[in-house]
N, C-alpha and C positions, 0 to 999 in steps of 0.2 A: 908725612902725616898719614894716620890710619884712615881708612875709609869706613870701617865698621868699628863699633865699640859695644860693650856690655856694661851696664850700670845695674847694680842690684842693692836692695836694702831689705832688712828684716828686723822685726821687733817681736819679742816674745815676753809679754808681761805675765805669762801663765806659769811662773815657776813656783814651787812650794812656798817660799818665803813671802811672795807677793799675795798668794791666795790666802795664807794665814793672817797676813795684815788686814786684808779686807774683811775677812771674817771676824777678826778681833774687835774691829770698830764697827761691825754690823752694817756694812753697806753691801755685802755680796748677797746674791740671790740664793734661796735655799737649793740644796742639791738633792737629787733623787725623785722619789715619787711624792714629794710634799706639794709640788705645783706642776700643771700640765706644761705650761710654757714659761720658763724662769725670766726671760727677757721681755718685759712689758714696757718699753720705754714711752709708748704713746698712750697708755691706759692711765689717765689723769685721776681715776678714782681708786687706784690700788692703795692696799692697806699696809704694804711691806715693801722693803727695798727689792729692786729687780735687776741690779746691776750685774753684768756678766762680761768678763774679760774674754779676749780672743786673740789670736795670732795674726800677724800681717805680713805680707810679703809683696814686693814690687820688683819687676824685672823689665827693663828696657833693653831691647836689642836692635 
């Protein structure tokens, strides 16, 4: 039996196809200088969508 192991996982939903799909159904936050902070998940008085996708990585050793 091994005494050590490495387990890793990665998710990358930020490919061009995913971004285009989110923009086409208008649930993705504006890009560029249109807004100071695109991700406003806790701003309950917002007037537009502010969803932002990100990458995630986990590594156990």
